[in-house]
Residue, then its C-alpha position, 0 to 999 in steps of 0.5 A: m908090797s910097798p915100793p922100794r925106798m931110799l934107806f939113807g941120805k937126803h931122800r931117806g924114805t922116798p920111793l926110788s921111783d921119786v928120787p931124782l935121776d941125777y942122785l940115782l946115777w951118782l949112787r950107781d957108782r957107789d959101793l952099796r949093799e944088796p938089795l939097794r944096789a940092784r934096785v938103784h941099777l934097775e931104776c936107772a935102767r928103767r928111766l934111761d932105757g925103758e921109758r924113753p919115747a922115740l924121737p921124731a926125725l928132724a926135717v933137716p935137708p940132706d945138704v945141711r945134715d952134715a953141718a948140723l952134725r958138726i954143730v952138735a959135735t962142736g957144741l958137745r966139745s964146748e960144753a964138755k970143757r965146762a961140765h967134765p968132772d976133770v975140770g970141776g963139773s960132775n959125772a951127772e952133768m957130763s952124762k946129761l950132755n952125752r945123752a942130749a948129744a945122742a938124742l940130737r944125733q938120733a933126731l938128725g938120723a945119724 
């Protein structure tokens, strides 16, 4: 059985596993017919949840951990002012920032 392929757009004919994640995340919020809708959701879930390697904890001394977490939060707010969809950014950009901030918090042990 051949892998599911993109049926339209600039990635037409491309296996869903080779379509860029940003494009799949954009498609996920669109009104798609079955079975493509389900396949797009499954591919997004597979990439976002199923294949993430565990991040090692950063060696941050306990006395500076809170400061490091504040830096992550401040950086996220600063970048969100540029990347948020309400100010001309996109959902994909904001999603990347949120995932990056979550990964940093996890690495810091928060």
